[in-house]
N, C-alpha and C positions, 0 to 999 in steps of 0.2 A: 176653160180648159177643164177645171174640177167638175160642169156638169157632162162636158164631151167623154169624159173618161169614167161615165157611170157612178160620180161620186165617192169612189171607190180611193182616191190617190188621197195618201198624206203629204205630210211638208217637206217631205226627202222629194218624192217622186215629183211633185209640184214646181218644188224649186230645179230638179234637175230639166223637168221638159222646158221650164222656163229659160235656164244657160243654152241649152238645144238651140232654143228657138232665137238667141240672142240678146234677151234681156240680161243687161249686168246689175244684179238685185242680189244680198245677203238673204242668206237662209232664215236669218232671224227673223228678216223685215217680213217673208213670205209666212213665217211661222205665225207673228203680230196680225200680219191681214188677214189669215185665217183665221184665228181665234177673234179678231174684232169684227169678221162677218159670220162666225156661228158653222165655219165647213171646218168638218174633222173627217179624215179620211175612215176606213173601214178598219176596226180593229180583229186580227186572228186570234183565235183561240178561244181559251174556255179563261174566263175571269178568276182570277186567285179568290176562294170564299175562306177567310179564316175563324174561327170559333167568334161569336156575336154574344157576349158577354152580358148575365141578368142584373143590372143592378139593384133587382130588390131584394135578391139573395143575398142572406148573409155571407162574410167572408172566412174562411177557415181561419182558427184561429194560430197564431204563431206561435208553434210548439218548443220552439228553441228560444226563444226571447232576443232573435236576433244574435244568437252568442254561438258562431259558427266554430267552435274551438271545442275537440273531442279529446278525451282526455287518454282515451285509447284507441286503436284500431277497431274498426266497427262498432262504435258505439256512438256516433251521429251520423245518419244519413239525411242528405238533402238534395232532391231535384226541383228541377225546373223545365216547364215546358214550353218551345220555344220550337214558330213555325217555323217549317225551312222548307223551301219548293224543292221538291225529288229533283235528283241530277241523273244523267247518264252514268254517269262514272262510277256512282255505286257500288254499280253490279260491279265493277273491276278490282274496287278495295274487297268486297266480299271472297269473290275471287283470291285476291291477294293472301286476306285473312285466314282463308281456307287451305290455301298454301301453306303457311307459315305453322295454322295448327297440326296440320299431316307431317311436315316436318319435326316440330315439337314431338310429336307422337313418337315417331322413328327414333329421335334419339333418347328419349327416356325410354322405351320397352328395353334398350339393353342395359338399362342402367339396375 
């Protein structure tokens, strides 16, 4: 079945095709058997590539000595870079933010 479909079927499609053909088999069994046989469906899309750190490079110094307490506002700024895949809803969030900014500008205009 896998070869007949140009070796592109993954676990879910193989399992559903077997169900259609009358085999009463669990999806996890199909997954295990395909893994044991080295069969894998085609993976669509671009692989995610995050930063590959250089282990030989020295780490930056800890500027705040892990004391994340600021005595007053704007005295200590801490940031973190975390990878997150881009989402389609971000553009909607950006539009909403622009709407709120416009509303605030109109409200503050008369003050």
